[in-house]
C-alpha positions, -999 to +999 in steps of 0.1 A: -010+140+250+018+145+227+009+160+191+019+141+159+019+148+124+011+120+096+015+122+060-005+101+038+010+088+005-002+064-022+016+030-031+005+004-054+011-033-048+006-062-074+003-097-070-003-128-094-021-143-065-049-120-047-057-082-035-047-092-001-012-106-011-008-073-034-016-052-006+009-071+016+036-068-010+031-029-014+033-026+026+061-048+032+079-030+004+073+006+017+080-005+053+118-014+040+124+024+034+098+042+052+094+046+093+064+048+115+037+033+092+004+036+108-025+029+087-034+017+052-068+024+035-079+007+001-080+034-024-087+013-055-089-024-065-081-035-105-069-065-123-048-066-153-060-092-183-041-114-206-057-135-231-091-129-215-079-140-180-068-122-147-032-118-151-025-095-120-042-078-090-033-047-082-042-025-052-038+014-044-033+021-008-032+052+011-005+047+037+001+070+066+034+074+085+045+097+113+068+126+107+098+126+129+102+156+152+139+157+146 
């Protein structure tokens, strides 16, 4: 069995549509610059409010990725 090391970092995604879309936005953006993404865990969800209405859904994710051995 090979040994691996992973790092966990937090990213925040936002969407006017939903928390799910906010999570997708965060993961897809992170995947553009970070290789070997493995797991994302929802750490926190919140919304921004404008004029008494939900303006934006925000999700904070703990995202893990694998370190290269090189």
